[in-house]
N, C-alpha and C positions, 0 to 999 in steps of 0.2 A: 713576436718578431718573425718575419718570413725569411726563408733561406734565399740568398742571392743566387741568381742565375749565373752559371759559369760564363766568363767572358769569352767571346769568339776570338780565336787566335788571329793576329794581324800579320799579314805578310808584306805590307807596304809601310813606308815611312813618310813620304811626301804626300800631303793632302791632295795634291793635284793627281795623284795616282789612285785615289779612292775609287772603289767599285761604284758602278751606276746603281742608284736606288730605284729598283723596279717595283711594279705593282706586287709581284710575287714576294719580294723582300718585305714590303710593308704589311702584307697579309700575315706573315709569320712573326713579325716584330711584336714584342711586348710593349704595352703602353702603361706609363706611370703618371700619376698625378702626385707631385711631390715625391715621397718615398713609398707611396702605396701603389701596388700593382692593380690595374684595372682588370677585373675578371671579364672573360669573353663568354659568349653564349647567352642562352636564354636566362633572364633573371629568375630568381626563386619566386614561386607563386605564394601569394598571401594565404591561399587555401588549397594546398596540394592534395591530390587524390591519394587515397589510402589503398594499399594492396591488402586484399582479404581472400579467404577461401570461401567460395560460394558454391553450393550444390544446386544445379539446374537440371530440369528434365532434358534428356538427350535430344529430343526433337526440337525443343526451344533453342538449345545451344547450336544444333546443326543449322537451324534456319538463320540464326544471326551470323554464323561463320560463313555460310554459303552466300551471304549478301556481300562478301568481299572485305577488303581492308577497312578498318574502322569499326568492326563489329562490336568491340568492347565499348566504344563510345556510344554506339547506337543502343546497347543494353542500358548504359547509364542514362541516356536521354529518355528511353522508354520508362525507366523507373521514376525519373524526375516527373515525367508527364503523368504517370499514374498516381503520383502523390500531389499533383497540382503545385509543384515547386517551380519557381522561375528558372529559366535557362542560365547556364554559366556564361559570364561575359567574356 
């Protein structure tokens, strides 16, 4: 069972005095299907990457880091290519 989100205090009584429902309000609102909260964000991967400790030569690591953001992904891609493994979808 999940904990219920505390309700927002209401300062109005008449439904005609309800605040306008803006895009900003909808972006922060929780969505439920029945009693189940729908999770936001990226869904969990069927094959998540694993964090490991790996020792590489300094010049190899420097070359990948100097290539800019995404260097870890490029190391992964280079290892996959060297093993003739198909790319991740």
